[in-house]
N, C-alpha and C positions, 0 to 999 in steps of 0.2 A: 569321726574321731581321727583326724589326719595327723594330730600332734600329741595324742595321749591314748592310753588304754585303761581299762578297768579290770581288776582281778579281785577275786574273793579267795583269800588265803587263810588257812588256819595253821598256826605255828605253835608247836608245843614248847619250843626252846627259847622263844622271845628273841630270835635272831633275824628278824625281818630286815633290819637295816643292812646287814651283811648280804643277805639274799638279794635284796633289791639292787644294791650296788653292783653285785655280780651280774644279775640279769640285765640291767640297763647298760652297764659298762661293756660287757662282752657283746651284747647284741648291737650296741652302737658301733663298736669297733668293727664287727663283722659287716654291718650295713655300710659303714663308711668305706671300707676296703672294696666291697662289692660294687658300690655305685660311685667310687672315686670322689668321695666327699670328705669333709672334715667338720668337726664341731659337734654340737648337741643334736640329737635326733628327736628327743621328746621335750615338750614344753615344761620347764621348771623341774623342781624336785618331786619325788613321789609324795603322796599324802596318804598317811595311814589313819584309819578310823577303827576304834575298838567297837565291836558290834555285839549286842546282846543276842547271842545265838538263839535262845529260846523265843525271843520276841521278833527278831528281824531277819533271821536267816533266809527264809523263803522270799521275803519282800526284797532283800538285797539281791538275791539271785535273779529275780525278775527285773529289778531296776537295771542291772548290768546288761541283760540281753535286750532290753527295750531302749537303751541309750541311743542307739543308732537311729531308731524311729523318732525319738524326741528331738534329735539333732537335725532331722529332716533329710538324712542321707538315704534312707530306704523307707518304704511304706510298711513293711512287715519285717520282724526280726530275722526270719528265716532267709531273707534276701541279703543280709550282711554277711559276707563270706568269712569275716573274722569272728563271728559270734559262736558261742558254744551251744546255742540252742539246737542247731542241726544235729550235732553229735548226741546231745542229751535226749532228743526225741527219736533218735535212731535213723535219721535221714541220711547222715554221712558217717563215715568211720571216725570213731573217737581217737584223737591223738593219745599216745601212751601216757602223757603227763596229766591229762584231763580226767578228773574223778567225777563221774556222773551219778554213781550209785548212792551217794549220800543225799543228794537232792531227790532223786527218784524214790528213795526209801521213805521219804515223807509223804508220798502219794499212794503207796501200796506195795505189796510184796511181789506181785506179778509185774515183770518188766514192761510188758505190753500195756497193761492197765495204767501203770505209773507214768509211762511216757505220754499216753493220751491225756491223763489228768494234768500232768505238768504243762503240756501244750495249751490246754484249756486255761490253766492258771495264768500262763504268760499272756494269752490273748485277752483275758479279763483285765489285765493291767493297762492295756492300751487306753490312753486318755485319763488314767487315774492320777491323782495328786502324787507328787514326789515324796519319798520317804525322808528327804533331807530337812523337812520342816521340824523334825524331831531331833536333829543333831544338836548336841550340847557342847559348847566350848570348842567347836570344830574338830573334836576328837572322839566323842562318845555318842553312840547311837543305841539308846536303850532306856529302860525305865529308871526311875530315881534310885531304886535299890541297886541296880546294876552299876550306875554311874558312881555311887558312893563306894561300892565294893572295889571297882577298878581304880578309883582315886586312892584308896587305901593300899592297893597292891603296887601301884606305880610309885607312890610316895614321891620323894624329891629326886627327880632324875638329874643326872649330870647333863650339862648342855651337850647335845649331840648335833653336829653339823648336818646330819642327815634328816633331822626333824625340824620343820619350819618353826620359827620362833613363836608364831601365833598358836601353835599346838603345844608349845612348852609351857605356856602361861597356865596358872591355876584357873580352874573353872570359875567364871563370874557368878556371884550369888543371884538368885532370882530378883526381878525388879521389885516385887512386893516386899522382899526383905530389905532392899536398899531404901525403899520408901519408908519402912518402919523405923529405920535408923536415923532418919532426918525429918525434923518437924516441919521444915519449910520445903515446899515443892521444888523451888529453883535449886536448892542445895542437893536435893535427891536426884534431880536431872543431871547436875554437874557430876555427882558421884557416880551415877550410872555411866556417864560418858567416859569417865576415867577407867572404867572396867573394860572398855572396848579395845 
């Protein structure tokens, strides 16, 4: 990942756009001054995904640390110097801002045991299918009940320049529902295409 990064963030106040603007803006300014460059540092805008914590919390944490392996940059996540896996398993000192206890708490009360189980969990993910096959509307990762609850909470959002337009659209209905609405197959296909 030479042009982007992955973060798992929980925000209680719904102020992610401001935080990301600050993080990306301040870091880009610092980097550009340091390396005497100008312009964008990262590829495109950030992409936020609402995640069903009960269902996908651990899978997302594993996806993030295995991303450098899937990209072919390293053979093992511990070899990627920008990964949090080293700090989470206790191999390197954890930065002040990195919270590892929440993830480790899912694996046990003993820090040593939890670190061992987490490392095993990460390694079991090598070669597994990606979690993104379950992404709905490019914004929701979770079960149907979670998606419906989040759609109700989000409601009609004002257009925000920080959120890509594709993520501002309403979630498309399932293909089976579109097919039920149209008696003719070709019309159903056209209607489904309009949802994209």
